[in-house]
FITOR-649310 format. One record per residue (C-alpha): x, y, z; residue in one letter; residue number from 1. Coordinates in steps of 0.001 Angstrom, whole numbers, plus 524288, in hexadecimal, padded with zeros to 5 digits. Layout:
{X=X	Y=Y	Z=Z	code=A	pos=NUM} .
...
END
This chain:
{X=DDDB6	Y=49F63	Z=BC726	code=M	pos=1} .
{X=DD442	Y=498B0	Z=BCFE3	code=N	pos=2} .
{X=DCB6C	Y=4A2AA	Z=BD791	code=L	pos=3} .
{X=DC65F	Y=49E08	Z=BE50A	code=P	pos=4} .
{X=DB641	Y=49CA3	Z=BE4D2	code=S	pos=5} .
{X=DADFF	Y=4A7DB	Z=BE8C0	code=P	pos=6} .
{X=DAA3E	Y=49FAE	Z=BF450	code=G	pos=7} .
{X=DB96F	Y=49F93	Z=BF8B1	code=I	pos=8} .
{X=DBB68	Y=4AD82	Z=BF581	code=I	pos=9} .
{X=DAE89	Y=4B10C	Z=BFD8D	code=W	pos=10} .
{X=DB254	Y=4A85F	Z=C09AB	code=A	pos=11} .
{X=DBF68	Y=4AEBD	Z=C0947	code=S	pos=12} .
{X=DBBC2	Y=4BDF0	Z=C09A8	code=L	pos=13} .
{X=DC2C7	Y=4C23D	Z=C166D	code=P	pos=14} .
{X=DB73C	Y=4CC93	Z=C1777	code=V	pos=15} .
{X=DA95A	Y=4C9E6	Z=C1B13	code=P	pos=16} .
{X=DA1F8	Y=4C8F6	Z=C0F59	code=A	pos=17} .
{X=D931E	Y=4C86B	Z=C0C6A	code=V	pos=18} .
{X=D8B39	Y=4C5BE	Z=C00B8	code=L	pos=19} .
{X=D7EDF	Y=4CE2E	Z=BFFC8	code=V	pos=20} .
{X=D731F	Y=4C9AA	Z=BF83C	code=A	pos=21} .
{X=D6AA8	Y=4D2B4	Z=BF026	code=P	pos=22} .
{X=D600D	Y=4D400	Z=BFB20	code=D	pos=23} .
{X=D6C78	Y=4D766	Z=C0472	code=N	pos=24} .
{X=D6C17	Y=4CAC8	Z=C0BA2	code=R	pos=25} .
{X=D786D	Y=4C2BA	Z=C0E63	code=I	pos=26} .
{X=D7B52	Y=4B8E7	Z=C042F	code=D	pos=27} .
{X=D8852	Y=4B39F	Z=C0AB2	code=E	pos=28} .
{X=D9334	Y=4B7D1	Z=C12FC	code=I	pos=29} .
{X=DA139	Y=4B3FE	Z=C1396	code=N	pos=30} .
{X=DA865	Y=4AD0B	Z=C1E02	code=P	pos=31} .
{X=DAF42	Y=4BA8D	Z=C21D7	code=A	pos=32} .
{X=DA177	Y=4C044	Z=C2404	code=A	pos=33} .
{X=D9D8A	Y=4B4B0	Z=C2C6F	code=E	pos=34} .
{X=DA88A	Y=4B7BF	Z=C34F6	code=L	pos=35} .
{X=DA508	Y=4C742	Z=C3483	code=F	pos=36} .
{X=D966D	Y=4C44E	Z=C3680	code=L	pos=37} .
{X=D98C4	Y=4B8A3	Z=C40AF	code=N	pos=38} .
{X=D8EEC	Y=4B0AE	Z=C3886	code=T	pos=39} .
{X=D8D92	Y=4A717	Z=C2E2A	code=S	pos=40} .
{X=D8B88	Y=4A899	Z=C204B	code=A	pos=41} .
{X=D7E56	Y=49FE3	Z=C2160	code=R	pos=42} .
{X=D789C	Y=4A78D	Z=C2BED	code=S	pos=43} .
{X=D7804	Y=4B4B4	Z=C24F3	code=V	pos=44} .
{X=D74B1	Y=4AFDC	Z=C1698	code=R	pos=45} .
{X=D687D	Y=4B6CF	Z=C12A1	code=G	pos=46} .
{X=D68EF	Y=4C101	Z=C1D5C	code=M	pos=47} .
{X=D67FA	Y=4CEC3	Z=C19EA	code=P	pos=48} .
{X=D7522	Y=4D483	Z=C1B19	code=V	pos=49} .
{X=D722C	Y=4DFD3	Z=C23DD	code=L	pos=50} .
{X=D6C3E	Y=4D562	Z=C2D45	code=D	pos=51} .
{X=D7971	Y=4CFA7	Z=C2F23	code=V	pos=52} .
{X=D8280	Y=4DC2A	Z=C2EB4	code=L	pos=53} .
{X=D80CB	Y=4E80F	Z=C34D0	code=A	pos=54} .
{X=D87C2	Y=4F29E	Z=C2CF7	code=V	pos=55} .
{X=D88F8	Y=5011E	Z=C2FEA	code=D	pos=56} .
{X=D84ED	Y=5050F	Z=C2236	code=A	pos=57} .
{X=D79CA	Y=504B4	Z=C191D	code=P	pos=58} .
{X=D7DD3	Y=4F779	Z=C1368	code=L	pos=59} .
{X=D718E	Y=4F53B	Z=C0C5E	code=D	pos=60} .
{X=D72E1	Y=5026E	Z=C0418	code=E	pos=61} .
{X=D80E8	Y=4FDC2	Z=C00DC	code=G	pos=62} .
{X=D7BBF	Y=4F054	Z=BFBC3	code=F	pos=63} .
{X=D72B2	Y=4F8C7	Z=BF305	code=A	pos=64} .
{X=D7CAB	Y=501B4	Z=BEE58	code=R	pos=65} .
{X=D86C8	Y=4F6A3	Z=BEA09	code=V	pos=66} .
{X=D7A33	Y=4EFB0	Z=BE32B	code=R	pos=67} .
{X=D76B7	Y=4FB9B	Z=BDCA3	code=A	pos=68} .
{X=D8511	Y=50076	Z=BD786	code=N	pos=69} .
{X=D8B04	Y=4F2FC	Z=BD7A2	code=Q	pos=70} .
{X=D96A2	Y=4F798	Z=BDDC4	code=A	pos=71} .
{X=D9C4E	Y=4F3BF	Z=BEB98	code=A	pos=72} .
{X=D9A9F	Y=4FCF3	Z=BF6D0	code=L	pos=73} .
{X=DA419	Y=4FF3A	Z=C02DC	code=F	pos=74} .
{X=D9FE7	Y=50353	Z=C0F60	code=I	pos=75} .
{X=DAAF3	Y=5062F	Z=C188F	code=N	pos=76} .
{X=DABE7	Y=50689	Z=C2768	code=D	pos=77} .
{X=D9E05	Y=50164	Z=C2BB4	code=V	pos=78} .
{X=D9A30	Y=4F93E	Z=C3690	code=D	pos=79} .
{X=D95D0	Y=4EB94	Z=C34BB	code=V	pos=80} .
{X=D9062	Y=4E1F5	Z=C3ECC	code=T	pos=81} .
{X=D8961	Y=4D527	Z=C4049	code=S	pos=82} .
{X=D838E	Y=4CFA4	Z=C4C20	code=G	pos=83} .
{X=D88A6	Y=4D1C4	Z=C5884	code=E	pos=84} .
{X=D96CE	Y=4D5D1	Z=C5369	code=K	pos=85} .
{X=D9B12	Y=4E494	Z=C54B0	code=P	pos=86} .
{X=D9C20	Y=4ED14	Z=C49AD	code=P	pos=87} .
{X=DA729	Y=4EC08	Z=C4059	code=V	pos=88} .
{X=DAB33	Y=4F76C	Z=C36EC	code=Q	pos=89} .
{X=DAC41	Y=4F23C	Z=C28B3	code=C	pos=90} .
{X=DAE46	Y=4F568	Z=C1A92	code=T	pos=91} .
{X=DA290	Y=4EFA5	Z=C1383	code=I	pos=92} .
{X=DA250	Y=4ECC7	Z=C0444	code=Q	pos=93} .
{X=D97D6	Y=4E955	Z=BFC84	code=V	pos=94} .
{X=D9840	Y=4E50E	Z=BEDE4	code=A	pos=95} .
{X=D8FBD	Y=4DEC6	Z=BE428	code=P	pos=96} .
{X=D9231	Y=4D2AD	Z=BDFA9	code=I	pos=97} .
{X=D951A	Y=4D02C	Z=BD00D	code=Q	pos=98} .
{X=D8A40	Y=4C8A7	Z=BC90C	code=D	pos=99} .
{X=D80EA	Y=4CA9F	Z=BD525	code=A	pos=100} .
{X=D7FE5	Y=4D8B0	Z=BD829	code=P	pos=101} .
{X=D7564	Y=4D764	Z=BE07E	code=D	pos=102} .
{X=D7E92	Y=4CF6F	Z=BEA66	code=T	pos=103} .
{X=D8889	Y=4D6FC	Z=BF181	code=L	pos=104} .
{X=D9487	Y=4D3A1	Z=BF8C7	code=L	pos=105} .
{X=D964D	Y=4DAE9	Z=C067F	code=L	pos=106} .
{X=DA481	Y=4DB93	Z=C0C4C	code=L	pos=107} .
{X=DA6D6	Y=4DFCE	Z=C19BC	code=I	pos=108} .
{X=DB493	Y=4E3F5	Z=C1D04	code=N	pos=109} .
{X=DB63F	Y=4E4F5	Z=C2CAB	code=P	pos=110} .
{X=DC068	Y=4EEE6	Z=C2ED3	code=R	pos=111} .
{X=DC1D8	Y=4EA6F	Z=C3CF0	code=E	pos=112} .
{X=DCA60	Y=4DEC0	Z=C3766	code=L	pos=113} .
{X=DD401	Y=4E7E4	Z=C2FD6	code=A	pos=114} .
{X=DD2F4	Y=4F1C2	Z=C3BD7	code=D	pos=115} .
{X=DD5BB	Y=4E765	Z=C4599	code=R	pos=116} .
{X=DE0B5	Y=4E030	Z=C3D9E	code=L	pos=117} .
{X=DE7C6	Y=4EDEB	Z=C3CAC	code=G	pos=118} .
{X=DE4FA	Y=4F0DF	Z=C4B11	code=R	pos=119} .
{X=DEA57	Y=4E37A	Z=C4E6F	code=G	pos=120} .
{X=DF744	Y=4E6D3	Z=C47DC	code=T	pos=121} .
{X=DF7A8	Y=4F4EF	Z=C5064	code=G	pos=122} .
{X=DF5CA	Y=4EDC6	Z=C5C2A	code=V	pos=123} .
{X=DFF96	Y=4E303	Z=C59A4	code=K	pos=124} .
{X=E09E0	Y=4EF36	Z=C5817	code=A	pos=125} .
{X=E048E	Y=4F548	Z=C638F	code=A	pos=126} .
{X=E0639	Y=4E9CC	Z=C6ACD	code=A	pos=127} .
{X=E140D	Y=4E772	Z=C66D1	code=K	pos=128} .
{X=E173D	Y=4F4E7	Z=C6A46	code=S	pos=129} .
{X=E1183	Y=4F39C	Z=C7895	code=A	pos=130} .
{X=E1B36	Y=4E7A0	Z=C79FA	code=I	pos=131} .
{X=E26A6	Y=4EF75	Z=C7BF4	code=G	pos=132} .
{X=E205B	Y=4F716	Z=C860B	code=M	pos=133} .
{X=E1AE8	Y=4EC87	Z=C8D1C	code=A	pos=134} .
{X=E2883	Y=4E4FD	Z=C8DED	code=E	pos=135} .
{X=E2E12	Y=4F1BA	Z=C939C	code=M	pos=136} .
{X=E22C8	Y=4F341	Z=C9D83	code=L	pos=137} .
{X=E2472	Y=4E5F0	Z=CA17F	code=A	pos=138} .
{X=E33CD	Y=4E6B9	Z=CA3F6	code=H	pos=139} .
{X=E33C2	Y=4F4E7	Z=CAA0A	code=E	pos=140} .
{X=E2934	Y=4F340	Z=CB385	code=I	pos=141} .
{X=E27AE	Y=4E580	Z=CB759	code=K	pos=142} .
{X=E3377	Y=4E4B8	Z=CBF6B	code=N	pos=143} .
{X=E31F3	Y=4F1E8	Z=CC750	code=P	pos=144} .
{X=E24E0	Y=4ECFD	Z=CCA32	code=L	pos=145} .
{X=E294E	Y=4E07A	Z=CD06B	code=A	pos=146} .
{X=E32C2	Y=4E9BC	Z=CD907	code=G	pos=147} .
{X=E2707	Y=4F1EB	Z=CDD12	code=I	pos=148} .
{X=E1E6E	Y=4E5CC	Z=CE07D	code=S	pos=149} .
{X=E28F2	Y=4DF20	Z=CE9BD	code=G	pos=150} .
{X=E2B6B	Y=4EC0A	Z=CEFDA	code=A	pos=151} .
{X=E1D8E	Y=4EEEF	Z=CF348	code=A	pos=152} .
{X=E1D00	Y=4E086	Z=CF8AB	code=Q	pos=153} .
{X=E299E	Y=4E2CF	Z=D00B4	code=L	pos=154} .
{X=E233F	Y=4EF34	Z=D0682	code=L	pos=155} .
{X=E1615	Y=4E8E0	Z=D09E0	code=S	pos=156} .
{X=E1D91	Y=4E107	Z=D13D0	code=M	pos=157} .
{X=E1F41	Y=4EB8C	Z=D1D7E	code=G	pos=158} .
{X=E12F0	Y=4F350	Z=D1BD4	code=L	pos=159} .
{X=E056F	Y=4F37E	Z=D220F	code=S	pos=160} .
{X=DF8E8	Y=4ED3F	Z=D1AE0	code=A	pos=161} .
{X=DF470	Y=4FA15	Z=D1696	code=E	pos=162} .
{X=E02AC	Y=4FDDB	Z=D10B9	code=D	pos=163} .
{X=E0363	Y=4EFC5	Z=D09B1	code=R	pos=164} .
{X=DF6F7	Y=4F323	Z=D0308	code=E	pos=165} .
{X=DFF53	Y=4FCB0	Z=CFB40	code=L	pos=166} .
{X=E0AAE	Y=4F366	Z=CF831	code=T	pos=167} .
{X=E00B2	Y=4E7FB	Z=CF499	code=D	pos=168} .
{X=DFAAC	Y=4F261	Z=CEAD6	code=L	pos=169} .
{X=E08D4	Y=4F5CD	Z=CE527	code=I	pos=170} .
{X=E0BC2	Y=4E5AC	Z=CE323	code=V	pos=171} .
{X=DFE0C	Y=4E46C	Z=CDD10	code=E	pos=172} .
{X=DFEE1	Y=4EF33	Z=CD348	code=E	pos=173} .
{X=E0E32	Y=4EB53	Z=CD011	code=T	pos=174} .
{X=E08F0	Y=4DD0C	Z=CCE31	code=R	pos=175} .
{X=DFDFF	Y=4E257	Z=CC56D	code=R	pos=176} .
{X=E06C8	Y=4EA64	Z=CBD70	code=V	pos=177} .
{X=E1204	Y=4DDE2	Z=CBC7A	code=V	pos=178} .
{X=E0521	Y=4D665	Z=CB6DF	code=K	pos=179} .
{X=E033E	Y=4E15B	Z=CACCC	code=L	pos=180} .
{X=E10D1	Y=4E191	Z=CA8F0	code=L	pos=181} .
{X=E0FCF	Y=4D1E1	Z=CA6DA	code=E	pos=182} .
{X=E0656	Y=4D450	Z=C9D9E	code=Q	pos=183} .
{X=E0D88	Y=4DF45	Z=C9732	code=V	pos=184} .
{X=E1870	Y=4D476	Z=C9634	code=E	pos=185} .
{X=E0F5A	Y=4CB48	Z=C8F9A	code=Q	pos=186} .
{X=E0BB3	Y=4D520	Z=C8627	code=F	pos=187} .
{X=E196E	Y=4D858	Z=C8364	code=G	pos=188} .
{X=E1D78	Y=4C88A	Z=C8022	code=N	pos=189} .
{X=E20D7	Y=4C9F3	Z=C712F	code=T	pos=190} .
{X=E2251	Y=4BAA4	Z=C70A0	code=R	pos=191} .
{X=E1D2A	Y=4B6EB	Z=C6435	code=P	pos=192} .
{X=E112F	Y=4AB5B	Z=C648B	code=P	pos=193} .
{X=E1760	Y=49E21	Z=C64AD	code=E	pos=194} .
{X=E0CC9	Y=49991	Z=C5ACA	code=R	pos=195} .
{X=E075E	Y=48BD8	Z=C5996	code=Q	pos=196} .
{X=DFA86	Y=484C7	Z=C559D	code=A	pos=197} .
{X=DF117	Y=487C7	Z=C5FB8	code=V	pos=198} .
{X=DE365	Y=48419	Z=C633D	code=N	pos=199} .
{X=DDC9F	Y=4911D	Z=C6629	code=L	pos=200} .
{X=DD191	Y=48A15	Z=C6D0D	code=H	pos=201} .
{X=DDBA8	Y=48470	Z=C7756	code=D	pos=202} .
{X=DE261	Y=49098	Z=C7A68	code=I	pos=203} .
{X=DD548	Y=49793	Z=C7B0D	code=L	pos=204} .
{X=DD08C	Y=48D00	Z=C8559	code=D	pos=205} .
{X=DDC1A	Y=48E2B	Z=C8D85	code=R	pos=206} .
{X=DD9D6	Y=49DB0	Z=C8E67	code=A	pos=207} .
{X=DCC72	Y=49B85	Z=C9155	code=R	pos=208} .
{X=DCEFC	Y=4927E	Z=C9C77	code=R	pos=209} .
{X=DD913	Y=49B98	Z=CA1D8	code=S	pos=210} .
{X=DCF99	Y=4A674	Z=CA1A9	code=A	pos=211} .
{X=DC4CB	Y=49E05	Z=CA88E	code=L	pos=212} .
{X=DCD30	Y=49C62	Z=CB3C2	code=V	pos=213} .
{X=DD1A1	Y=4AA51	Z=CB454	code=G	pos=214} .
{X=DCCBC	Y=4B6FF	Z=CAF6C	code=F	pos=215} .
{X=DC1DD	Y=4B120	Z=CA7E4	code=G	pos=216} .
{X=DBC9D	Y=4A89E	Z=CB1D4	code=S	pos=217} .
{X=DAFC4	Y=4B187	Z=CB0CD	code=H	pos=218} .
{X=DAD8A	Y=4B05E	Z=CA37A	code=M	pos=219} .
{X=DA6B3	Y=4A5C8	Z=C9BF1	code=T	pos=220} .
{X=DAED6	Y=4A00C	Z=C8F65	code=F	pos=221} .
{X=DA883	Y=49CBE	Z=C8326	code=V	pos=222} .
{X=DB06C	Y=49476	Z=C7983	code=E	pos=223} .
{X=DAC31	Y=494AA	Z=C6AC4	code=D	pos=224} .
{X=DB72E	Y=48DBE	Z=C63AC	code=Y	pos=225} .
{X=DB886	Y=4897D	Z=C56AF	code=D	pos=226} .
{X=DBD69	Y=47B06	Z=C57CE	code=P	pos=227} .
{X=DC1E6	Y=47B38	Z=C4A56	code=S	pos=228} .
{X=DCC46	Y=4855E	Z=C4BAE	code=L	pos=229} .
{X=DDA1A	Y=482C5	Z=C4730	code=P	pos=230} .
{X=DE656	Y=48571	Z=C4FCE	code=P	pos=231} .
{X=DEBA5	Y=49324	Z=C5107	code=A	pos=232} .
{X=DFA34	Y=496A3	Z=C4EEE	code=W	pos=233} .
{X=DFCCE	Y=49D88	Z=C5B9D	code=A	pos=234} .
{X=E03A1	Y=49DC3	Z=C68BB	code=D	pos=235} .
{X=DFAB0	Y=496BA	Z=C7295	code=P	pos=236} .
{X=DFF2A	Y=49E61	Z=C7E35	code=D	pos=237} .
{X=DFECB	Y=4ABBA	Z=C77A5	code=Q	pos=238} .
{X=DF0F5	Y=4A95B	Z=C7334	code=L	pos=239} .
{X=DECBA	Y=4A43E	Z=C80F4	code=Q	pos=240} .
{X=DF0EF	Y=4B1CC	Z=C84B5	code=Q	pos=241} .
{X=DE91E	Y=4B7C2	Z=C7B3B	code=V	pos=242} .
{X=DDBA5	Y=4B028	Z=C7F05	code=F	pos=243} .
{X=DDF9F	Y=4B25B	Z=C8DD1	code=L	pos=244} .
{X=DE0F3	Y=4C0D0	Z=C8B7E	code=N	pos=245} .
{X=DD38F	Y=4C208	Z=C83D9	code=L	pos=246} .
{X=DCC5B	Y=4B979	Z=C8D37	code=L	pos=247} .
{X=DD218	Y=4C1BC	Z=C992C	code=K	pos=248} .
{X=DCDCD	Y=4CCD6	Z=C91E6	code=N	pos=249} .
{X=DBFB0	Y=4C7DF	Z=C9001	code=A	pos=250} .
{X=DBE01	Y=4C3CB	Z=C9CC0	code=S	pos=251} .
{X=DC2D7	Y=4D091	Z=CA28F	code=E	pos=252} .
{X=DB8D9	Y=4D727	Z=C9A5F	code=A	pos=253} .
{X=DAE0B	Y=4D0C5	Z=CA0F2	code=A	pos=254} .
{X=DB0B3	Y=4D103	Z=CB002	code=P	pos=255} .
{X=DA34A	Y=4CAB3	Z=CB2E2	code=E	pos=256} .
{X=DA3A0	Y=4BF69	Z=CA8FA	code=G	pos=257} .
{X=D9FBD	Y=4BC80	Z=C9B6B	code=G	pos=258} .
{X=DA0A1	Y=4B3FD	Z=C8FB7	code=T	pos=259} .
{X=DAECC	Y=4B21B	Z=C8841	code=I	pos=260} .
{X=DACD0	Y=4AAEA	Z=C7BCC	code=R	pos=261} .
{X=DB8EF	Y=4A469	Z=C73F7	code=L	pos=262} .
{X=DB7BA	Y=4A2CA	Z=C6675	code=R	pos=263} .
{X=DBF36	Y=49CEE	Z=C5C5A	code=S	pos=264} .
{X=DBD9D	Y=49B99	Z=C4D3E	code=F	pos=265} .
{X=DC321	Y=49B83	Z=C3EDC	code=Y	pos=266} .
{X=DC455	Y=4A68A	Z=C36F5	code=D	pos=267} .
{X=DCA77	Y=4A4B5	Z=C2A25	code=H	pos=268} .
{X=DC7FB	Y=4B2EB	Z=C25F0	code=G	pos=269} .
{X=DD087	Y=4BAEA	Z=C2D9F	code=L	pos=270} .
{X=DDF11	Y=4BC7A	Z=C2A17	code=R	pos=271} .
{X=DE888	Y=4C6C6	Z=C3017	code=L	pos=272} .
{X=DF28E	Y=4CDD6	Z=C26FA	code=R	pos=273} .
{X=DFF3E	Y=4CEC7	Z=C2C1A	code=R	pos=274} .
{X=E08A3	Y=4DA2E	Z=C2B4B	code=A	pos=275} .
{X=E0F91	Y=4D334	Z=C1FFF	code=D	pos=276} .
{X=E0321	Y=4D2AD	Z=C17DE	code=G	pos=277} .
{X=E00AD	Y=4C3E5	Z=C1977	code=S	pos=278} .
{X=DF40C	Y=4BE07	Z=C1E59	code=G	pos=279} .
{X=DF294	Y=4B62D	Z=C2A06	code=A	pos=280} .
{X=DE611	Y=4AE57	Z=C2CA4	code=A	pos=281} .
{X=DDF65	Y=4AF5F	Z=C39D0	code=L	pos=282} .
{X=DD4C4	Y=4A503	Z=C3A82	code=P	pos=283} .
{X=DD589	Y=4A191	Z=C483F	code=L	pos=284} .
{X=DCCDD	Y=4A98D	Z=C508B	code=N	pos=285} .
{X=DC97E	Y=4A9F9	Z=C5EB3	code=V	pos=286} .
{X=DBFEB	Y=4B414	Z=C6560	code=E	pos=287} .
{X=DBE9F	Y=4B6E1	Z=C72D1	code=I	pos=288} .
{X=DB194	Y=4BD1D	Z=C7598	code=I	pos=289} .
{X=DAC64	Y=4C21B	Z=C8275	code=D	pos=290} .
{X=D9FBA	Y=4C97A	Z=C85A1	code=D	pos=291} .
{X=DA52E	Y=4D38F	Z=C8E99	code=G	pos=292} .
{X=DA37F	Y=4E24F	Z=C8D9F	code=P	pos=293} .
{X=DACC6	Y=4E42A	Z=C821C	code=G	pos=294} .
{X=DB8E2	Y=4EBBC	Z=C7EDA	code=I	pos=295} .
{X=DB780	Y=4F9E3	Z=C80C0	code=P	pos=296} .
{X=DB5C9	Y=50094	Z=C72C0	code=P	pos=297} .
{X=DBF9B	Y=50A81	Z=C7526	code=E	pos=298} .
{X=DCAAA	Y=500AA	Z=C7759	code=I	pos=299} .
{X=DC570	Y=4F4C2	Z=C6E2F	code=A	pos=300} .
{X=DCDEC	Y=4F8B2	Z=C6275	code=G	pos=301} .
{X=DDAB4	Y=4F87F	Z=C6B70	code=E	pos=302} .
{X=DD8D7	Y=4EE3D	Z=C752E	code=V	pos=303} .
{X=DE381	Y=4E6B7	Z=C6DEE	code=F	pos=304} .
{X=DED8D	Y=4F1A0	Z=C70F6	code=E	pos=305} .
{X=DF6AA	Y=4F1A7	Z=C7C1A	code=P	pos=306} .
{X=DF21C	Y=4F8D7	Z=C87E2	code=F	pos=307} .
{X=DE373	Y=4FA4B	Z=C83A7	code=V	pos=308} .
{X=DDA38	Y=4F41C	Z=C8DE3	code=S	pos=309} .
{X=DCC1A	Y=4F5CB	Z=C90E0	code=G	pos=310} .
{X=DCD01	Y=4F221	Z=C9ECC	code=R	pos=311} .
{X=DD101	Y=4FB80	Z=CA94C	code=T	pos=312} .
{X=DDD08	Y=4F27E	Z=CAF32	code=N	pos=313} .
{X=DE00C	Y=4EC56	Z=CA15A	code=G	pos=314} .
{X=DED3C	Y=4EC25	Z=C9C2E	code=T	pos=315} .
{X=DEA37	Y=4ECC0	Z=C8D78	code=G	pos=316} .
{X=DF47B	Y=4E234	Z=C8B24	code=L	pos=317} .
{X=DEC62	Y=4D64B	Z=C8A01	code=G	pos=318} .
{X=DE59C	Y=4D915	Z=C7CA6	code=L	pos=319} .
{X=DF1DA	Y=4DF0A	Z=C779A	code=A	pos=320} .
{X=DF8C4	Y=4D1FF	Z=C7AE7	code=L	pos=321} .
{X=DEE2F	Y=4CA87	Z=C74EA	code=V	pos=322} .
{X=DEEA8	Y=4D286	Z=C67F9	code=S	pos=323} .
{X=DFD1C	Y=4D0E6	Z=C6848	code=K	pos=324} .
{X=DFD26	Y=4C2B6	Z=C690A	code=I	pos=325} .
{X=DF311	Y=4C076	Z=C5ECC	code=I	pos=326} .
{X=DF9FC	Y=4C9D3	Z=C55C5	code=S	pos=327} .
{X=E06A0	Y=4C1BC	Z=C5818	code=D	pos=328} .
{X=DFF21	Y=4B65C	Z=C5428	code=H	pos=329} .
{X=DFC4B	Y=4BCB0	Z=C462D	code=D	pos=330} .
{X=DEE05	Y=4BCA4	Z=C4BB0	code=G	pos=331} .
{X=DE297	Y=4C6D6	Z=C4E4B	code=W	pos=332} .
{X=DDA9C	Y=4CB7A	Z=C59A2	code=I	pos=333} .
{X=DCCEF	Y=4D3A2	Z=C5831	code=V	pos=334} .
{X=DC402	Y=4D960	Z=C61FC	code=L	pos=335} .
{X=DB624	Y=4DB88	Z=C603F	code=D	pos=336} .
{X=DAFF4	Y=4E0ED	Z=C6CEA	code=S	pos=337} .
{X=DA100	Y=4E5B2	Z=C6FA5	code=V	pos=338} .
{X=D9BB8	Y=4E61B	Z=C7D32	code=P	pos=339} .
{X=D9780	Y=4D873	Z=C8057	code=G	pos=340} .
{X=DA13E	Y=4D18C	Z=C76A5	code=R	pos=341} .
{X=DAF76	Y=4D311	Z=C748E	code=T	pos=342} .
{X=DB70D	Y=4C9AB	Z=C6B19	code=V	pos=343} .
{X=DC5C8	Y=4C84C	Z=C6946	code=F	pos=344} .
{X=DC847	Y=4C09A	Z=C5D55	code=R	pos=345} .
{X=DD49C	Y=4BA6F	Z=C5AF1	code=I	pos=346} .
{X=DD97B	Y=4B653	Z=C4D58	code=S	pos=347} .
{X=DE50B	Y=4AC84	Z=C4B61	code=L	pos=348} .
{X=DEC18	Y=4A577	Z=C41E8	code=P	pos=349} .
{X=DEC88	Y=4956F	Z=C400F	code=M	pos=350} .
{X=DF7A6	Y=48D89	Z=C4019	code=V	pos=351} .
{X=E0045	Y=49070	Z=C335B	code=P	pos=352} .
{X=DFECE	Y=484EC	Z=C29B7	code=K	pos=353} .
{X=E0D22	Y=4818C	Z=C2A05	code=E	pos=354} .
{X=E0BDF	Y=48067	Z=C3AF0	code=R	pos=355} .
{X=DFF9A	Y=4774F	Z=C3957	code=R	pos=356} .
{X=E013D	Y=4688B	Z=C3B59	code=K	pos=357} .
{X=DFDF0	Y=45FB1	Z=C3219	code=G	pos=358} .
END
């Protein structure tokens, strides 16, 4: 049996891993740690671990204990952060390296990944259960509203200007409710995605241009694309709806103007486990980043659920629709939000091998 080389195993570890030298400086980090720390291995080699990682635990004492006992140490539920990233609750494992007892292996297992994947499954179920109610509301309410609006318009013809203000209010409010019901109907659309090979940058650009001439005209857009990103396996119309909803959300969060950054990158380490136990790679990533006030902490964990909104007049369906579409694409969406920086990250699959040309 031919085993893969240590270098391949190191690069393939799905969790952030750090080799700690005897003087508690970083000897090496794996690609998953580069992504977690948002830095390169070259830039952190030789730096003290605690200058790179902020850990809510006495990590230096833990290193000393592992070296003294030559036994692994587990630290559960500690906050870990680096740079400008918000803290992430993690489980930390520290173990001695065989034949190099003073060199340690530090594994960082972010709990947010498992928690958010589990939450994503629950949100998808909630979205599906809301579809039936959405269709019922649209059917039972939309038609009577048309009659109410028509009757108010007829009444207004024989009224004074003062009384017409009341009928105009009826017409305006019925139109507002009809607009809401149209959003509900859209949310209730169960059409599966018609997937094809799509260029994510083309779809992002169309969404950006639409936003610039409408709801996002007061915003500044910055593009940070990976030009080598391969095509995604997605429905272009549904994906554009996702990007438009996220851009609208970011624009409305900053009514006085701000910056929206569109970023794309490739991440070979993320895999989503399906209900049948099989794994699916999600290497294509898009981030929509704004510098607005952030999502209120009390709803940050529920923003993808139907009818949850941080705005007074919000319907709570925009992000629920986004979550539903991404779930239907076997993808993953996650939110990181602190005041001054909100990031929606979407991870999508590539075109399957059997569908690729050539």
